[in-house]
Residue frames relative to the residue before (quaternion, step in Angstrom):
aa qw qx qy qz dx dy dz
M 1.0000 0.0000 0.0000 0.0000 0.00 0.00 0.00
Q 0.6272 0.5331 -0.3403 0.4546 3.59 1.02 -0.76
L 0.6525 0.5059 -0.3144 0.4685 3.58 0.94 -0.89
F 0.6515 0.5258 -0.3159 0.4464 3.58 0.95 -0.87
L 0.7049 0.4667 -0.2714 0.4601 3.58 0.79 -1.02
Q 0.6490 0.5019 -0.3268 0.4691 3.59 1.01 -0.76
S 0.6515 0.5007 -0.3109 0.4777 3.59 0.99 -0.80
L 0.6204 0.5417 -0.3333 0.4589 3.55 1.07 -0.75
M 0.6601 0.4993 -0.3006 0.4739 3.58 0.96 -0.87
N 0.6504 0.5023 -0.3135 0.4758 3.58 0.95 -0.85
G 0.6351 0.5367 -0.3204 0.4537 3.57 1.08 -0.75
I 0.6286 0.5235 -0.3326 0.4693 3.58 1.05 -0.71
V 0.6325 0.5241 -0.3282 0.4664 3.58 1.03 -0.80
V 0.6901 0.4585 -0.2774 0.4864 3.58 0.82 -1.00
G 0.6407 0.5368 -0.3187 0.4470 3.57 1.01 -0.80
S 0.5917 0.5668 -0.3613 0.4451 3.58 1.12 -0.61
V 0.6676 0.4754 -0.2883 0.4952 3.57 1.00 -0.84
Y 0.6323 0.5293 -0.3322 0.4580 3.58 0.94 -0.86
T 0.6517 0.5341 -0.3144 0.4373 3.57 0.97 -0.87
L 0.6499 0.5151 -0.3233 0.4558 3.59 0.92 -0.86
V 0.6732 0.4797 -0.2964 0.4783 3.57 0.93 -0.88
A 0.6991 0.5013 -0.2806 0.4256 3.60 0.86 -0.97
V 0.6688 0.4876 -0.3301 0.4539 3.62 0.89 -0.82
G 0.6148 0.5288 -0.3427 0.4743 3.59 1.13 -0.61
F 0.6354 0.5222 -0.3136 0.4746 3.57 1.03 -0.83
A 0.6687 0.4988 -0.2949 0.4659 3.58 0.93 -0.93
L 0.6472 0.5335 -0.3199 0.4407 3.57 0.99 -0.82
T 0.6822 0.4801 -0.2982 0.4639 3.58 0.87 -0.91
F 0.6448 0.4984 -0.3362 0.4720 3.60 1.07 -0.57
S 0.6550 0.5792 -0.3257 0.3596 3.56 0.87 -0.98
V 0.7123 0.4970 -0.2806 0.4086 3.57 0.84 -0.97
M 0.8343 0.0927 -0.0295 0.5426 3.62 0.79 -0.96
H 0.4452 -0.7139 0.4352 0.3206 3.60 1.30 0.27
V 0.3902 0.6779 -0.5094 0.3587 3.55 0.93 0.99
I 0.2225 -0.7542 0.6039 0.1303 3.57 -0.80 1.03
N 0.1803 -0.8047 0.5610 0.0719 3.55 -0.37 1.26
F 0.1910 -0.8174 0.5367 0.0855 3.57 -0.01 1.29
A 0.6501 0.5004 -0.3178 0.4754 3.60 1.25 -0.16
H 0.3345 0.7988 -0.4667 0.1797 3.59 1.28 0.02
G 0.6672 0.5268 -0.3085 0.4267 3.60 0.91 -0.86
E 0.5814 0.5989 -0.3800 0.3986 3.58 1.14 -0.51
F 0.6390 0.5198 -0.3341 0.4580 3.59 1.14 -0.51
Y 0.5274 0.5603 -0.3889 0.5067 3.55 1.32 -0.30
M 0.6538 0.5081 -0.2956 0.4765 3.57 0.98 -0.90
V 0.6475 0.5146 -0.3178 0.4636 3.59 0.95 -0.87
G 0.6363 0.5329 -0.3276 0.4514 3.59 0.97 -0.80
S 0.6383 0.5184 -0.3222 0.4691 3.58 1.04 -0.77
F 0.6997 0.4673 -0.2798 0.4623 3.58 0.88 -0.89
M 0.6070 0.5304 -0.3634 0.4671 3.59 1.09 -0.57
T 0.6232 0.5263 -0.3291 0.4758 3.57 1.07 -0.73
F 0.6433 0.5182 -0.3081 0.4719 3.56 0.97 -0.89
M 0.6776 0.5082 -0.2955 0.4419 3.58 0.84 -0.99
V 0.6816 0.4866 -0.2992 0.4574 3.59 0.84 -0.95
M 0.7265 0.4431 -0.2605 0.4561 3.59 0.77 -0.99
R 0.6879 0.4665 -0.2937 0.4722 3.62 1.08 -0.55
Y 0.8425 0.2540 -0.0808 0.4682 3.59 0.80 -0.99
I 0.7506 0.3855 -0.2217 0.4887 3.62 1.11 -0.43
V 0.7548 -0.2459 0.1986 0.5748 3.60 0.45 -1.16
D 0.3985 -0.7343 0.5050 0.2167 3.56 -0.88 0.98
D 0.4354 0.6617 -0.4758 0.3824 3.55 0.58 1.23
F 0.3993 -0.7564 0.4662 0.2262 3.55 -0.46 1.21
W 0.6634 0.5190 -0.3192 0.4344 3.61 0.93 -0.81
V 0.6133 0.5140 -0.3454 0.4903 3.57 1.09 -0.63
A 0.6492 0.5167 -0.3107 0.4637 3.57 0.97 -0.88
L 0.6401 0.5238 -0.3178 0.4636 3.58 1.02 -0.81
L 0.6511 0.5145 -0.3071 0.4659 3.57 0.99 -0.86
V 0.6396 0.5148 -0.3226 0.4709 3.57 0.99 -0.85
S 0.6405 0.5266 -0.3242 0.4554 3.60 0.98 -0.82
V 0.6442 0.5160 -0.3207 0.4647 3.58 1.00 -0.82
V 0.6755 0.5001 -0.2974 0.4529 3.59 0.85 -0.97
I 0.6803 0.4737 -0.2930 0.4764 3.58 0.90 -0.92
G 0.6327 0.5294 -0.3290 0.4596 3.58 1.02 -0.77
A 0.6539 0.5036 -0.3097 0.4721 3.59 0.97 -0.85
G 0.6544 0.5134 -0.3088 0.4613 3.57 0.98 -0.85
L 0.6540 0.4956 -0.3080 0.4816 3.55 1.00 -0.82
G 0.6104 0.5573 -0.3467 0.4435 3.58 1.06 -0.73
F 0.6365 0.5251 -0.3178 0.4670 3.57 1.00 -0.84
L 0.6957 0.4706 -0.2729 0.4691 3.58 0.91 -0.93
V 0.6563 0.5287 -0.3173 0.4347 3.58 0.95 -0.87
E 0.6130 0.5398 -0.3578 0.4526 3.60 1.02 -0.71
R 0.6406 0.5128 -0.3235 0.4712 3.59 1.04 -0.75
V 0.6316 0.5257 -0.3309 0.4640 3.57 1.08 -0.70
F 0.7171 0.4447 -0.2481 0.4759 3.58 0.97 -0.88
R 0.4995 0.7109 -0.4173 0.2664 3.61 1.11 -0.56
P 0.6693 0.4942 -0.3358 0.4416 3.67 0.86 -0.74
S 0.6573 0.5282 -0.3168 0.4343 3.61 1.19 -0.39
Y 0.4344 0.7102 -0.4695 0.2941 3.62 1.21 -0.17
G 0.8444 0.1336 -0.1304 0.5021 3.54 -0.78 1.09
K 0.6322 0.5670 -0.3301 0.4122 3.61 1.22 0.09
G 0.6792 -0.5373 0.2873 0.4092 3.57 1.19 0.35
L 0.6784 -0.5418 0.3554 0.3463 3.47 -1.37 0.49
L 0.6263 0.5667 -0.3511 0.4041 3.59 0.97 -0.80
T 0.6456 0.5144 -0.3225 0.4633 3.61 0.94 -0.83
Q 0.6557 0.5058 -0.3073 0.4688 3.57 0.96 -0.88
F 0.6472 0.5278 -0.3196 0.4477 3.57 0.97 -0.84
I 0.6530 0.5110 -0.3155 0.4614 3.60 0.95 -0.86
I 0.6457 0.5073 -0.3182 0.4737 3.59 0.98 -0.84
A 0.6729 0.4963 -0.2950 0.4624 3.57 0.91 -0.93
L 0.6231 0.5356 -0.3386 0.4585 3.59 1.01 -0.77
G 0.6346 0.5206 -0.3250 0.4697 3.56 1.02 -0.77
L 0.6470 0.5118 -0.3151 0.4693 3.58 1.00 -0.82
V 0.6225 0.5449 -0.3370 0.4495 3.59 0.98 -0.83
I 0.6837 0.4890 -0.2856 0.4602 3.58 0.84 -1.01
V 0.6638 0.5100 -0.3107 0.4503 3.59 0.90 -0.93
L 0.7042 0.4682 -0.2795 0.4547 3.60 0.81 -0.97
Q 0.6512 0.5103 -0.3201 0.4617 3.58 0.95 -0.83
Q 0.6929 0.4732 -0.2837 0.4642 3.57 0.86 -0.93
A 0.6081 0.5505 -0.3509 0.4517 3.59 1.08 -0.70
M 0.6896 0.4583 -0.2818 0.4847 3.59 0.87 -0.92
L 0.6224 0.5451 -0.3332 0.4522 3.57 1.09 -0.72
I 0.6773 0.4823 -0.2890 0.4745 3.60 0.95 -0.87
I 0.7076 0.4749 -0.2661 0.4505 3.56 0.90 -0.94
F 0.8338 0.2380 -0.0799 0.4917 3.58 0.76 -1.06
G 0.4999 -0.6526 0.4373 0.3648 3.62 1.20 -0.22
G 0.5860 -0.6328 0.4072 0.3005 3.54 -1.29 0.29
Q 0.5445 0.6246 -0.4092 0.3819 3.60 1.21 -0.21
P 0.5500 -0.6089 0.4472 0.3559 3.61 -1.02 0.74
K 0.2302 -0.7695 0.5860 0.1073 3.55 -1.07 0.81
A 0.2261 -0.7579 0.5969 0.1351 3.54 -1.23 0.55
V 0.2344 -0.7508 0.6041 0.1278 3.55 -1.08 0.82
R 0.4770 -0.6856 0.4712 0.2835 3.56 -0.83 1.00
S 0.4332 -0.6896 0.5177 0.2622 3.55 -0.97 0.88
A 0.3305 -0.7604 0.5296 0.1793 3.57 -0.76 1.05
Y 0.7813 0.2109 -0.1021 0.5784 3.58 1.21 -0.50
P 0.0422 0.8687 -0.4913 0.0470 3.59 0.45 1.19
T 0.4207 0.7292 -0.4640 0.2757 3.63 1.23 -0.15
V 0.2514 -0.7772 0.5655 0.1140 3.55 -0.93 0.99
H 0.1506 -0.7681 0.6181 0.0733 3.55 -0.99 0.94
T 0.2191 -0.7600 0.5979 0.1299 3.56 -1.10 0.73
L 0.0655 -0.7836 0.6177 -0.0118 3.53 -0.67 1.20
G 0.7878 -0.1384 0.0486 0.5981 3.55 0.06 1.29
V 0.7859 -0.2372 0.2050 0.5329 3.57 -0.55 -1.17
V 0.6194 0.5481 -0.3309 0.4543 3.58 1.30 0.03
S 0.1719 -0.7700 0.6086 0.0851 3.56 -1.00 0.91
I 0.0807 0.7862 -0.6081 0.0748 3.56 -1.01 0.84
T 0.3790 -0.7260 0.5319 0.2154 3.54 -1.03 0.82
D 0.6398 -0.5028 0.4107 0.4114 3.55 -1.30 0.30
E 0.5923 0.5852 -0.3606 0.4203 3.59 1.11 -0.70
R 0.6949 0.4635 -0.2735 0.4770 3.57 0.93 -0.88
L 0.6082 0.5289 -0.3480 0.4788 3.57 1.08 -0.62
L 0.6184 0.5431 -0.3289 0.4630 3.55 1.10 -0.74
V 0.6213 0.5417 -0.3370 0.4550 3.58 0.99 -0.83
I 0.6802 0.4849 -0.2902 0.4669 3.58 0.85 -0.98
G 0.6866 0.5123 -0.2886 0.4276 3.57 0.84 -1.01
V 0.6841 0.4745 -0.2870 0.4739 3.58 0.85 -0.96
S 0.6441 0.5312 -0.3247 0.4444 3.58 0.94 -0.85
V 0.6725 0.4862 -0.2979 0.4718 3.59 0.83 -0.96
A 0.6533 0.5235 -0.3167 0.4459 3.58 0.93 -0.89
L 0.6868 0.4818 -0.2887 0.4613 3.60 0.91 -0.88
V 0.6473 0.5057 -0.3281 0.4665 3.60 0.97 -0.78
V 0.6442 0.5029 -0.3199 0.4794 3.59 0.96 -0.83
A 0.6436 0.5195 -0.3192 0.4625 3.59 0.97 -0.86
L 0.6391 0.5199 -0.3255 0.4640 3.60 1.02 -0.78
F 0.6536 0.5093 -0.3180 0.4608 3.59 0.93 -0.84
I 0.6422 0.5092 -0.3201 0.4752 3.58 0.98 -0.83
F 0.6375 0.5353 -0.3191 0.4531 3.57 0.99 -0.88
L 0.7119 0.4667 -0.2658 0.4524 3.59 0.84 -0.97
N 0.7697 0.3938 -0.1912 0.4648 3.58 1.03 -0.74
R 0.7878 0.3606 -0.1617 0.4724 3.59 1.08 -0.64
T 0.7068 0.4397 -0.2747 0.4812 3.60 1.13 -0.41
K 0.6186 -0.5607 0.4073 0.3702 3.55 -1.22 0.56
T 0.6677 0.4974 -0.3035 0.4633 3.58 0.95 -0.88
G 0.6466 0.5224 -0.3185 0.4556 3.57 0.98 -0.80
K 0.6542 0.4934 -0.3106 0.4819 3.58 0.99 -0.80
A 0.6205 0.5302 -0.3380 0.4687 3.59 1.08 -0.71
M 0.6325 0.5239 -0.3281 0.4667 3.59 1.05 -0.75
R 0.6574 0.4967 -0.3098 0.4746 3.58 0.96 -0.81
A 0.6331 0.5247 -0.3295 0.4640 3.57 1.04 -0.75
A 0.6518 0.5103 -0.3108 0.4671 3.58 0.98 -0.86
A 0.6571 0.4990 -0.3085 0.4734 3.58 1.08 -0.69
G 0.7043 0.4902 -0.2741 0.4343 3.57 0.93 -0.88
N 0.7918 -0.0752 0.0899 0.5994 3.57 0.97 -0.88
P 0.2490 -0.8220 0.4921 0.1420 3.62 0.12 1.26
L 0.6532 0.5241 -0.3241 0.4399 3.60 0.95 -0.85
A 0.6720 0.4810 -0.2973 0.4781 3.58 0.88 -0.92
A 0.6240 0.5426 -0.3399 0.4479 3.58 1.05 -0.76
R 0.6615 0.4984 -0.3058 0.4697 3.58 0.96 -0.85
L 0.6395 0.5502 -0.3228 0.4291 3.59 1.03 -0.76
V 0.7257 0.3809 -0.2379 0.5212 3.60 1.15 -0.56
G 0.6793 -0.5588 0.2718 0.3904 3.56 1.24 0.44
I 0.4950 0.6384 -0.4473 0.3838 3.60 1.21 0.25
S 0.3338 -0.7372 0.5547 0.1932 3.57 -0.83 0.98
T 0.3106 -0.7742 0.5212 0.1802 3.57 -0.40 1.20
H 0.6112 0.5388 -0.3577 0.4563 3.61 1.09 -0.59
R 0.6406 0.5102 -0.3218 0.4752 3.57 1.02 -0.77
M 0.6514 0.5012 -0.3132 0.4759 3.59 1.00 -0.81
A 0.6297 0.5250 -0.3329 0.4658 3.59 1.05 -0.76
S 0.6441 0.5215 -0.3192 0.4597 3.57 0.97 -0.86
L 0.6609 0.5010 -0.3040 0.4688 3.57 0.96 -0.87
A 0.6337 0.5324 -0.3333 0.4515 3.59 1.00 -0.80
F 0.6592 0.4916 -0.3070 0.4792 3.59 0.95 -0.83
I 0.6326 0.5357 -0.3351 0.4479 3.59 0.96 -0.83
V 0.7011 0.4547 -0.2685 0.4791 3.57 0.83 -1.01
G 0.6837 0.5158 -0.2968 0.4224 3.59 0.83 -0.98
I 0.7084 0.4377 -0.2645 0.4864 3.57 0.87 -0.92
A 0.5980 0.5451 -0.3638 0.4615 3.61 1.09 -0.59
L 0.6388 0.5188 -0.3230 0.4674 3.60 1.02 -0.77
A 0.6373 0.5162 -0.3255 0.4706 3.58 1.01 -0.79
A 0.6502 0.5113 -0.3132 0.4666 3.60 1.00 -0.82
V 0.6247 0.5240 -0.3327 0.4738 3.60 1.04 -0.75
A 0.6262 0.5375 -0.3319 0.4570 3.59 0.98 -0.85
G 0.6604 0.5034 -0.3014 0.4687 3.57 0.96 -0.86
A 0.6511 0.5138 -0.3137 0.4622 3.57 1.00 -0.81
L 0.6664 0.5177 -0.3028 0.4429 3.58 0.97 -0.85
L 0.7434 0.4166 -0.2270 0.4714 3.56 0.96 -0.86
A 0.4761 0.7121 -0.4229 0.2956 3.60 1.21 -0.36
P 0.7036 0.4513 -0.3077 0.4545 3.67 0.87 -0.73
L 0.6683 0.5333 -0.3001 0.4230 3.60 1.20 -0.36
Y 0.7938 0.1499 -0.0620 0.5861 3.59 1.12 -0.64
S 0.5635 -0.5629 0.4611 0.3910 3.56 -1.22 0.35
I 0.2587 -0.7751 0.5608 0.1332 3.57 -1.11 0.67
N 0.0068 0.7842 -0.6201 0.0220 3.57 -1.19 0.62
P 0.6608 -0.5614 0.3198 0.3818 3.63 -1.12 0.46
F 0.7211 0.4416 -0.2492 0.4721 3.61 1.20 -0.31
M 0.4172 0.7478 -0.4346 0.2791 3.57 1.27 0.19
G 0.5988 0.6242 -0.3519 0.3579 3.59 1.16 -0.47
M 0.5791 0.6196 -0.3804 0.3689 3.59 1.09 -0.64
R 0.6344 0.5273 -0.3326 0.4571 3.57 1.00 -0.77
L 0.6744 0.4982 -0.3022 0.4535 3.59 0.94 -0.86
T 0.5850 0.5484 -0.3771 0.4636 3.59 1.12 -0.54
G 0.6568 0.5072 -0.3020 0.4692 3.57 0.97 -0.88
V 0.6407 0.5206 -0.3175 0.4665 3.57 0.98 -0.86
A 0.6633 0.5147 -0.3042 0.4501 3.58 0.88 -0.96
M 0.6582 0.5086 -0.3136 0.4580 3.57 0.95 -0.85
V 0.6330 0.5181 -0.3317 0.4700 3.60 0.98 -0.81
I 0.6672 0.5129 -0.3043 0.4463 3.59 0.85 -0.97
V 0.6858 0.4928 -0.2891 0.4508 3.57 0.85 -0.99
V 0.6726 0.4809 -0.3031 0.4738 3.61 0.95 -0.81
V 0.6443 0.5055 -0.3241 0.4735 3.61 0.96 -0.80
A 0.6765 0.4878 -0.2919 0.4682 3.59 0.95 -0.87
G 0.5065 -0.5775 0.4689 0.4359 3.55 1.00 -0.88
I 0.4433 -0.7244 0.4558 0.2663 3.55 -0.53 1.19
G 0.7670 0.3091 -0.2602 0.4985 3.54 -0.78 1.08
S 0.6405 0.5156 -0.3365 0.4590 3.61 1.19 -0.27
V 0.2265 -0.7943 0.5525 0.1123 3.57 -0.18 1.29
G 0.6495 0.5126 -0.3141 0.4655 3.57 0.98 -0.82
G 0.6472 0.5157 -0.3116 0.4670 3.56 1.01 -0.81
A 0.6277 0.5385 -0.3318 0.4539 3.58 1.05 -0.79
A 0.6288 0.5357 -0.3350 0.4532 3.58 1.05 -0.75
I 0.6729 0.4868 -0.2944 0.4728 3.59 0.95 -0.88
V 0.6995 0.4722 -0.2788 0.4582 3.57 0.80 -1.02
G 0.5686 0.5981 -0.3817 0.4162 3.61 1.10 -0.60
Y 0.6838 0.4571 -0.2825 0.4936 3.57 0.94 -0.86
V 0.6302 0.5364 -0.3386 0.4477 3.59 0.98 -0.80
I 0.6625 0.5029 -0.3062 0.4630 3.59 0.91 -0.93
G 0.6483 0.5259 -0.3217 0.4469 3.60 0.93 -0.86
I 0.6790 0.4852 -0.2860 0.4708 3.56 0.96 -0.90
V 0.6575 0.5070 -0.3119 0.4618 3.60 0.89 -0.93
E 0.6496 0.5309 -0.3195 0.4406 3.58 0.90 -0.89
N 0.7055 0.4597 -0.2719 0.4659 3.60 0.87 -0.93
L 0.6340 0.5075 -0.3373 0.4761 3.60 1.02 -0.67
F 0.6398 0.5161 -0.3189 0.4718 3.58 1.02 -0.80
A 0.6524 0.5112 -0.3143 0.4629 3.59 0.99 -0.83
A 0.6818 0.4988 -0.2897 0.4500 3.58 1.00 -0.80
Y 0.7975 0.3423 -0.1574 0.4712 3.59 0.87 -0.92
V 0.7637 0.3178 -0.1858 0.5303 3.59 1.13 -0.51
S 0.7019 -0.3964 0.3122 0.5027 3.60 0.25 -1.23
P 0.4590 -0.6826 0.4916 0.2859 3.61 -0.85 0.92
E 0.6181 0.5802 -0.3457 0.4023 3.59 1.07 -0.72
W 0.7405 0.3934 -0.2127 0.5017 3.58 1.15 -0.63
S 0.4294 0.7383 -0.4487 0.2630 3.59 1.23 -0.05
F 0.6434 0.5088 -0.3278 0.4688 3.59 1.09 -0.65
A 0.6500 0.5357 -0.3150 0.4373 3.58 1.02 -0.81
V 0.6029 0.5836 -0.3752 0.3939 3.59 1.05 -0.65
M 0.5754 0.5820 -0.3789 0.4321 3.61 1.15 -0.52
F 0.6963 0.4577 -0.2763 0.4790 3.57 0.92 -0.88
A 0.5843 0.5435 -0.3696 0.4761 3.57 1.16 -0.49
L 0.6398 0.5116 -0.3135 0.4802 3.57 1.03 -0.81
L 0.6138 0.5558 -0.3344 0.4501 3.57 1.05 -0.80
I 0.6683 0.5026 -0.3011 0.4584 3.59 0.88 -0.95
V 0.6554 0.5185 -0.3140 0.4506 3.58 0.92 -0.91
V 0.6704 0.5010 -0.3004 0.4575 3.58 0.89 -0.95
L 0.6774 0.4954 -0.2993 0.4540 3.60 0.91 -0.89
L 0.6221 0.5286 -0.3446 0.4634 3.59 1.10 -0.60
I 0.7173 0.4302 -0.2420 0.4917 3.57 1.06 -0.79
K 0.7977 0.0344 0.0252 0.6016 3.58 0.90 -1.00
P 0.2687 -0.8171 0.4874 0.1501 3.62 0.04 1.25
M 0.6823 0.4702 -0.2897 0.4789 3.62 1.13 -0.55
G 0.5771 -0.5734 0.3860 0.4350 3.60 1.26 -0.03
L 0.6938 -0.5109 0.3181 0.3956 3.56 -1.25 0.38
F 0.8031 0.2002 -0.0899 0.5539 3.58 1.00 -0.81
G 0.4157 0.7575 -0.4297 0.2623 3.58 1.28 0.15
K 0.2087 -0.7458 0.6206 0.1229 3.51 -1.32 0.51
E 0.6804 -0.4992 0.3455 0.4104 3.53 -1.27 0.35
R 0.7443 0.2719 -0.1639 0.5876 3.57 1.07 -0.79
A 0.3093 -0.7756 0.5243 0.1670 3.60 -0.63 1.15
G 0.1498 0.7544 -0.6261 0.1284 3.56 -0.37 1.24
V 0.6356 -0.4592 0.3841 0.4874 3.58 -1.17 -0.39
A 0.0311 -0.8266 0.5608 -0.0342 3.56 0.01 1.31
M 0.2162 -0.7885 0.5654 0.1087 3.53 -0.82 0.98
């Protein structure tokens, strides 16, 4: 029971990070149907920005987190401009653009920080014992910030004028343009929010694991699995499946084998697609479904 509960808690922590990355991935796809195969690299950039700020500028995690958000948002604005010529031109064009972004970002971090894994000092190392489960303040922070940001995103999409405009642009771009909504502006905002969330995820997880310039590729794969299992365009579904995947992966690693924990996600993907080809929460028309 102790192993189960501890693995469950660890799965919730990892699932919180997966959820932040996945909902950003789903959001950027929903508005302009662009698959950003480089999405995980911005998680990596967020981790390195946290490392850089805390090591060389100021030893304050919240400042590092803020810097990661700002840089992630700025990169989101630029990346949307890079992808804009590919709108409506097919998956291959998007893949080539994303591959270029992956190479540029990986090589940039490699040149600046080197290839050796880096460690970020934990700002909140205190350990709490809840029955048979142990958890640090750092991990509680990951869960708390992730939940707060996902809830804030849902409120933004459902309660604000801009959020509703983004959903309209995702659901029917032509109708949105006819009523005066700029789909390019909505696409830019989706990239800004989505990539900023990925950068925050990287910043949150940086103190818990070693970081390296190639860590983003795995998160891209995880995000794609989550989004497809949830149903392409379902941001709410991506949030739920993100936690499920994190928990399943950690339980599998604890009871079966850590080496196969990544593969179990793709096995789950195959099973879901065989049963529900549109995903668990997917619809025929891919919009921003909550």
